[in-house]
N, C-alpha and C positions, 0 to 999 in steps of 0.2 A: 623601648629599644635603646641600647647603649650606643653612645658615640665616642670614639676614641680620638683624641686630639692628635694633630700632625705637627704640632709646634715643637720647637727645640732649637738649641743654639747651634749655629753653623760654624762657630769659631773653635778650633782645637789647637792648643799650643803644640808646636813641633819640637821634639827632642833633638839633641845633637845627632844621635844615631839615625833617627828618621830622616834628618836633613841630609846627612851623607849618603844614605841609601837612595834618596830621591835624586840627588845630584849625579850619582853613579848611573841610575836608570836613564836620566836625561842624556848623559854623555853617550851611553850605549845606543839610545835611539837616534841621536844625532849622527853617530858614526855609521850606523846601518843605512841611514838616509843618504849620506854622502857616498857610501859604497854602492848603493843602488844607482845613483846618478852616474858614477864612473863606469859601472857595468853597462848602463844604457849607452854611454858614449862609445865604449869599446865595441858594443854590438853594432852601432851605426858604422864605425870604421870598418869592421869586418864585413858588413854587407856591401859597402862601397868597394872594398878590395875584391870581393867575390865577383861583383858586377864587372869590374875592370878586367879581371882575368878571363871572364866569360867572353867579353868583347874581343880581347886579344885572340883567344882560341878561335872564335868565329871568323875573325879576319884571316887567320892562318889557314883555316879550312877553305875559305873562299879563294885565297891566293893559290893554294894547291889545286883547287878545282879548275881555275882558269888555265893553269900551266898544263894540266893533264888532258884538258878537253881537246886540244889540237894534236895530241899524239895518237895516231892510229895504232891500236894494238895489233901486232902481227905475230904469227906463229907458223913455222914451216910444217910441212906434211909430216916430217919425222917426229917433231915434238908433239904434234897433234895425236899421232898414233900412239906415242908413248903415254900421253896423258889419258887417252881413252883406255889403253890397257891397264893403266894404274887405277882408273876409276872402276873398271870391271872387276879387278882383283879386290878392291876395297869393298865393292858391293857384295862379293862372294863371302868376304870375311865377316860381314855384318850378321850377328846372331838373330836379331829381331828386325824385320823389315819395317820401315816407317809407313803408316797408312796414308801419309800425305804424298808419297812419291812412288809411282809404280816401278816394279823391278824390270818389266819388259818394255822396250822402246816401241813406239808407234810412230808412223810417218806423221809429221806435223808441218805446219807452214814455216818456211825459213824466217828466222828472226834477223833483224838488222844487227850489225856488229855492236858489241857492248862498248859504250864510250865512257860514261861517267856515272858513278853511283854517289848520291849525296849523303854524306855523314853516315856511312855504314859503320856498324859496331863490330865487336868481335864475332867472327863467323856469321856475318850479317845474313848471308843467303841461307845458311843452315838454320838461323833463327827463324826465318820465314816458315820453313818446313816444320820445324819443331813447334811453332806456335799452333798450327792446326792439329798436329799430332797430340800436343799436350792438352788442348781443349777437349778433344775427343776422349783422351785418357782420363781427364778429371771428371767429366760428366758421366762417364760410364761407370761400371762396377769393377774395372780392373784395378789392381793394387797400385799405389803410388809410394813415393819415398819421402813423404812430408815429415815423417818422424825420424829422419836420418840424423845421427849424432855427428858431433864434430869429427870424430875419428874416422867415420866411413863416408863423410861427405865427398871428398875427392873421388872416391871410387864410384859413388852414385852418379856424380856428374859426368865422369868419363864414360860410364855405361850409357847414360842418356844420350850423350853426343854420338856414340858409336851406333845408335839405333837408326840414324838417318844416313842412308848410303850417299856417297859423294855423287853429285850430279854428273851425268854423262853428256857428251856433246850431242847436239841435235843431228840426226842422220840426214844426209843429203841424198835425194832421189837420183842424182846424176853421178854419184860416186862419193868417196870419202871426203869429209870436210877438209878444206885446204887452209883457209885463213881464219875461220872463226874459232876463238878460244873457248874452252869450257867455261861454264858459268862461275866456277870457283877459281878461275885463273888468277894468279897473283899479279898479272900485268896491269890490272885496273887500279883504281884509286886506293891508296893505303887505308886499311881498316882503322876506324876510330873507336878506341876503347871507351867503355862506360866510365865516366868519372864518378867519384863518390857523391859529389853534389848532384849530379844528374840522376843517379839512382835514388838518392834520398828524396828528390823532388817527385819521382815516379811513385815512391811509397806513399808520400803525402797525398798525391792525387787519388791513388787507388783507395786509400783509407777513406777519403772524403766521399768517393762514389759508392763504396761498399756500405757506408753508414746512412745512405739516403733511405727515407721511409718507403718510397715507391721506386722499385727498380724494374723498369720496363725493358722489353727486348731480350736478346740473347747475350751471352758473354762476349761475343764478338762486337755487339753494339756498345757494350760497356768499354771495351778496349779502344774502339774507335773514338769514343768521347774522351777517353784518357789521352789518346794521342793528340787530339786537338788542343786539349788543355796543356799538354806537355810542350807543344810547339809555341804556346804563348810565352814561354820562358826562354825562347831562343833555341830550342832543340828541334832536330828534324828526324827523329825516329819514327818509323812506321808503327802502326798498331801491332802488326805481327812481330816485329822485333821486340817491342815492349812486352808482349805476352810471353814470348820465348825467354827473354831475360828473366822475367818473373818466375817462370816455371823451372828454368835451369838452375838459377842461383838465388834470386832475391827472396823467394818464399822460404828457402832454407835459412837465410840470414834472419828473416823475420821470426822464424820459429825459434832460433837460438836467442833472439833478443826478447822473447816473451810476448810477441804481438799475436794474441790469440785470434784476432779478427782475420789475420792473413790466411788461416787454414781454410776458410770458407770462400775465398775470393773466386777460385776456379771451380768450386764444387756446386753442382746443380741441385743436389738434394742429399740429405744425410745418408751415409752408408750404414744402414741398420736393417736387420732382417725384420720383415713384417711379423708381428706376433700372431700366433695361431688363433687366439681368441679375440683379436681386435676386429673392429668393424671398419668398413671403408667409409670415407668421408660422407657419402650420401646415404649412410645407414644401411647399406646392402652388404651381404656376406661376401668377403673377399674370395676370389677364385681359388687362391692357393691356401685357404684356411678352412679345411673340412671341419664340420661341427659334430661333436658327439651328442649323445642323448641329452645330457644336462644343458649343453649349449643351445641345442634346438629348443628346449623348453624355456630357456632364458630369452630366446629370440621372440617368444610369443608376447612379450611385454609390448605395450602400445608404443607408437612413435612419440606420442605426447609424453610418456613416461621417460623415454630416453632424452627428450628435450629438457625435461625438468632436472635430470641428473647431470647432464652435460650439455651446455648451450649449443644449439644447432647452428649458430652463426658461424660461417666459414671464413669470415674476413680476418679473424684474429686467432683462429685455431692453428696450432702447429701442425704441419703436414704429417699425416700418418700417425697422429698421436693415439696412444692406446686408450680405449674407452672401457677397459676392463677393471679399472681401479678408480673408485669415486670417493669423494668426501661424504661424510654423513650429515653435512650441513643442509638444512632445508629451510626455505623461507616461511616464516610464521605470520609476519605482519609488516605492512608498510604504512608509515604515517606520512601524510603530505600536508604542507602548509606552514612550515617554519618561516621565520622572517626572511632568510636568504640562505647562503651557503652554510652548511653545518661543518664547523671547523674542529670540534673536539668533543669526544664522548668519554664517559668514565662509568665504572661499575662500583657498587657498594661491596665491601669485603665478603658479604654472604652471597653475592651473586643474584640477589632478588630484585635489586633496583638499579636503574641506570639514569644518567643525566646527559643532556646534549646542549652544547653552546653553539650559537649561530651568529653570523654576521648580520648587520643591518645597513640598509641604504639610507643615508642621511644627505638629502639634497635640498637645501633651503631655497634654491632658485625655482624649484618646481613645487614649492609649498609642501614639501615632504610627502608628495603624492605616492611615492614608492616605498615609504617607510611603513613597515608592518610589525605587528606584535609577534609573540611566540619566539623570542630570541633566546629563551632558556626553558627547557622542557625536562620534566621529571617523570620517569616511567616506572611502573610497578608490574613485574611479571606475575606475581600471585593473583592480583586483582584485575589484571589486564586493563590498566588505566594509564593514561598519559595526561599529566597536568601541566599547566602553564604557570611559570613563576615570573611575574612581570616587573620585578623591582628595578631592573637595570633600564631605567627610562628617565627622561628629563621633562619636568613640568614646563608647559609653554604658556605665554600670556593669552588673554582672551582674543578671539578672532582667528586663532590658529588651531591646529590639532591640539587637543588637551595634553597628549603625551607624545614625545618623540623617543622611540626605542633605539638604544645604542648597541653596538657590537659587544657581545660577551665573548671575550678572547680565551678564557680559561675556566675550567670546572674540575674540581677534585673532591672526592669523598675523604673524610677523615679516617684514621686508623680503626676506630670503633664502628664506623658506619652511622653513628647518630648525628654527625655534623657533616655539612657539605660547604665547600668554599668556592666562591665564584669571583672573578674579576673582569672588568670590562672597560670600555671607552668612555664611560661616565665618570671615570676617575675614582671608582670605589671598589673596595674589597668587602665582600659580604659573607657573613656566616649564617648558614641555614640550619634550623633544627628540623631534622628529617627522621627523628625517632618514631614518630607516628605519622603515617602518610596522610591521614585525614586532618592533621593539625600542623601542616608544614608552615613555617613562618621564618622571617628574617630575624635572627637573634641579635646580630650586631653588624655594624658597618663602619668601615674606616675610610675616610675621605683623603685622597691624595691630591695635593694642591697642583692643579693644572698638569697632571701627569697621568696619562692613561696606562692601565696595566696591560702589558704585552704577554708575559709568561708567568707561570706560577707552578709550584710543587709543594706537596705536603708529606710529612713523615712523622714518626714518633711512636713510642710504645707507652710508657708511663706519662710522658710529656709530649705535647703536640708542638711541632715545628712547622711553620708556614713561611715559605720564601716567595717573594714577588719581585718581578723585574719591570721597571718602567724605562723612560727615556734616559739618555746618557747623562752622566754626572756621578759624583761620589755618593749620591743617595739613590742611585738607580737600582741597587739591590738592597732590599729590606727584609729582615728575618725576624719573625715573632716567635718567642719561646714562652710557653706557659700552658694555661688551660685551653681547652678546645674552643671556648667562646671568645677568646682574644679580649678578655676584660682588661680593666685598668691595671690589674696585677701582673699581667704578662710583660715580659721584657722584650724591648725592641733592640735588635743588633743591626748595625750598619757596617758590614765587614770591610768595605772599601775604605771607609774612614778609619777604622781600627788599624788598617795597614799604613796609616799616615799619609794617604793620598789627598791632596788638595784639588787636583784637577784630574778628571778621567773622561776622555773624549769618546768613549765607546758606549754602545747600548747593549744590554743583554739580549742574546738571541735564543738561549736555552738555559733551563735550570733543571737539574736532576739530582735528587737525593739517592744515596746508595741503597743497597739491599744487604740483608744479613749483617755481617760484621761492620759494614760501612753505612748503616742507615742514618747516622748522624753526620755524614760527610756530604757536602754539596759541590757538584760541578757547575760552573757557570761559564758559558761561552759568550763571547762578546764580538761585536763587529761595528764598523763605521759604514753607514749607508753611503753609496756612491750614486751620483745623479747621471752617470754615463749610460748610454744606450747600447753599448757593445758587450754587456754582460760582465764587466769587470767589477771587482769588489774592493772596498776600502780595507785598511788594516784592521787588526783585531787581536784577541788573545784568549787564553783559557786560564781560569783560576779555580782552585779547590780549597775549601775551608772545612774545618771540623768544629762542630758546635758542642760545647759542654759547659754546664753551669752558667748559662746565659751569657756566654762570650764565644767569640770566634777565634780560631787559630788558623792562619794561612799555612797551607802545606807547600813544601818547596818543590813542586813539580815544574817541569819546563813549560813556560807559558806559551811559547810561540809568538808570532807577530803577524798572523794573517787572520782573515775573517773566518769565524767558526760558525758552521751551519747547524750542527746538532751534536749531542753527546748522549751517552748511556752507560749503564753499568752491566757487568756480567751477572748471571743469576746468583753466584756465590758472593759477590761484592768485593772480590780481591783484584778484579781487573775493571778498567773502564776504557771506553772508546770515544774518540773525538774526531769528527769529520770537519775538515777545514779546506780552505783554498791553499793551493801549493805556493810556497815561498819561491819567488823567481830566482833567488840565489841558490836554492836547493833543487831546482828543476833539472832533471837529468835527461828527459826525453821531450821532443816537441809536442807530443800528444798528451802530456801530463798536465792536467788542470786542477785537480783536487787530490787530497790525500786523506787517508783514514789512519789515525795513530792509535796504537794500542799501548796502554799504560798499565803497570803493575803498582799496587799501593806500596810496594817495598822499594821501588826505584824511582828516581827523580826524572830520568830521561825516558822517552818512549822506548819500549822493548821491541817494537816492530812497527813498520810503516807499510801501508798498502797504497800503491799509486793508482790513480783512477783517471780515465779519459774524460769523464763528465765534468762540466763546468760548475754545476750547482748541485749540492747534495741536500735532499729533503730530510731523510732519517737514516740513522745508523743503528745496528743491532749487534749484539754479541751473544752467541749461544755456544758456550764452551770453546771448542776449537774453530768454530765458524764465525766469521765477521761479515756483515753485509752493509751496503750503502745503496739506498734507493734514491734515484736522481731525476732531474727534470727532463732528461733525454728519453724517458719512458722505460728505463731498464733498472734492474737491481743487480749489483755486482756482489758476488759471493767469493770470499777468500778463505782458504784453509791456513791456519797458523803454522801448520807443518810444511806448507809449500806457499810461502807468502809472495813470491815474485809476481805471479799472474793470477787472475781470478780463475777459480775452478769452474764457475758458471757465470753466465750473463743471462739473466732472466728478463726477457723482453716482452713488453706489452705492445699493443697495436696503436694505430693512429688515434688521436684524441677525438672524442665525440663531437666537440664543437668545431674541430679543425682549426687551421690558421692559414693566413694568406700565403700564396705560393711565393717562394723565394725567401721567406723569413726563416730564421734559425729556430728550430723546434725548442731547443734548450732555453731560449730567451722568451718564448711565447707560449709555453705549455707548462702545466704543473707537474706532469710526469707521474711517477709512482708516489702516492702520498700515504699509503697504508702498507705496512709490512709487520708480520708477527709470526713467531715460531709456533708450530703445533706441538702437542704433547707426544706425537709420534716422532721418533728420532730422525733428524735430518729433513723433516718436512716443514714448509712454511707457506703462509698465505700472503699474497700481494694484491693490492687494488690500485688501479691507475686511472688516467684520464680517458682511456678507451672504454670505461664503464664495466670492465670485467673484473671479477674476483677470481683469482687463479690459485690453484694448489700446485706446489712444486715439491720434488723430492731430490735433495742435493746429493743423495747417494748414487743417483743414476748418472748415465752419460749425458753429455750436453744435448745429444740428439733426442733423448728420451726423458729429459728432466721434467717436462710438464706432465703432471698427473691428470689434471682436469681443469677445464673452464667451469668453475662452480656455478656462476650465474652472470648474466649480463643485465645490469640494472638500468641501462639506457642513459645514464648520466655520469659525469666524472666523479670518481670516488675520492673524497677528500680526507676521510678519517675513519677509524674503526678500532674496535677493541673487543677481545674475548672476556667473558666473565671469569672470575678467579678459578672456577672449576672447569672451565672450557666447555661448558654445556650450552652456552649461548654466545652469540656474536651480534654486535650492533655496528652497522655501517651508516655513515652519513655522506650525502652527495651534494653536488653544487646546486641542485634545484630545491633545496630545503626539505628533502625527504629522508626519513629515518627508516632503515630496514633492520628488522629483528629476525635472526636465524636461530634455529635450534638443531641439536644433534639427535638423529634418530635413524635406525636402520629400516624403519617402516615409514610409509608416507604419512606426513602430518596434515591434519585438516587445516584449512585456512581459518585463521582466528580473527575476531573483531575486538579491537581495543576501544575503550571509551576515552574520548578526549573531553577534558573538563576545563572550561575557562576559569581563570583565577577568581573572577567576581561571582562565580556560581558555586564553586566547590568548597569554599572556605567554610569549615564547620559542618559540612555534610558528610554522610557516610560514603564509603568507597563506591557503593552502587548508585550514586547520584545521577543526575541528568547528564547527558552527553551532548556534544556539539559536533 
């Protein structure tokens, strides 16, 4: 076995040009830091000013209330009759009667005189009536005007206001009302208009309530909760006024601002026709879906067959999802018993072999009682064998476990498929000879001094290029260029040092080599860990290098200055995508927490930016015109480059299998969606999340019908997955150390048995050796 030294001089002389460049960068960082400080002070002053204005307005309203409370509103008989006639005429002019107010009067109990209305808004009493009318309108199937444009919005709003007749006076059994004014009499307290700050606060509250995982009760219950939360900020709107304001004006503003979530606030269920061939959720034929002969014959399939094709669990299935379109994926085999969470999988170029890397539990206080082997697995589809590769372990002194297995954080096959590369928390990069599955062995290993390997990627055609990322510093990114075995003849490149950097405070979070024309280009995302518990991230940046003739050339792309979560390349290699935390100085909306930037290899600045509400991005993808970001909030956001302002789809998963304590933020306590990959069918993609479901989506459909199928519920959080190069097989890894192998077939596949072979038993044996 070959060992490669990690020694080398750490002192590099700095040229004049490099020194000036470094000084300029330091000045720029110092300026941005001071600018952030000033911005924070300005925000504090603005908040204090807003609170003062709010207190002044509240004091004015209280003063007006005390002044008008002692004034008895009066109205003579003549004016009362005139108002009643006016109300009657207005009711007759109304084209559409409001379902909330009857057109015919009925004798009712006499009400006391109206004295004081607290903090009424514009048309406050009409708002109460419109609230009930609008809730019925939204939850039914009658059309609404949520798609109204800026040009016709005033017309729509005027029409909605005219649909509620003006309230008429209460009839008096003894004769006409003499002193009681109509309910809409202008003699009462002056109307209080909605301030922009008050409306924005309502939008924030409704967004928070609409994003809750569990939404119990009716829409009215939600608005009552919103009113209580709204009053905590010093406002006194009733829930009916808030609902009416939302329906009459606010929802249209949200539509124009691109808030896609606002469209479903008042909607009880998606407005979509039931498909004729769809089955009802309980697998019974829909009443309004007559079946023809072919459909009746298809219904003869057993209930168990339907459960295999589409999971029967109802807790995460989209309501009324069509079951007439299914994925061809079928489960072939499940391996149980890896060391812990399976965090990464990869396929050989020919699609015949796969490998899986897993975490390990290392707790010296418990004498490593929870430490288990099988942290690296190698699978063979032709021979139906799974082998253990146990080299990532540490020898222990006598009296303790002989070996302590460490986390294997990265695994990649080489371009030819004859070599495999792994890196882990034992501070070693290993090269495996996998040309013959019966003679697999560690060909070489590279020891990193006190630095565990976090990320890795491999590329190359004639020459192999391996890039690794360790902890922060100028040596955090190391690239090896040469033969596939990483012998002494290969050249090591440290691109950060070649850029003249003496200090680099960030650690690499992702490394991705390009595809096609960009296969010798490497994207590296960086970030600085933050110890805070509120989900905030430290600073970071993005760098791109091109490698040629054993040297690196930094490409002049905009680096950014925020934490980078993930990066990837387009299939053609002419575009790449970076998911990062939003820069506070560039933040345009209060809901914006992260951003996905699209770069072209021909431009230094991002060509497009997609703003996202999620706080933490797991993975980003780019499939021609579509860009996605899978996040810890359990959703995958899909943008179209032709319409970049808002996501065309938000693909949501259900609650996590393990759950989390009530009151905690899901984004800070859940892994969310950890697997996303595009299918070979145009517009279709698979996602796997913490709810344990593997889902198939079709981005060409409407939002209400975007889910094609719940392919399978594996019962544990899905942490990783990957299709074979020909997309005939799929490997999924979960949190319980299980590996799931799927195959594509239009006919049922029989359950297969794979042989597991311990490393101490299979070495030198034929493929059909003993199993464990």
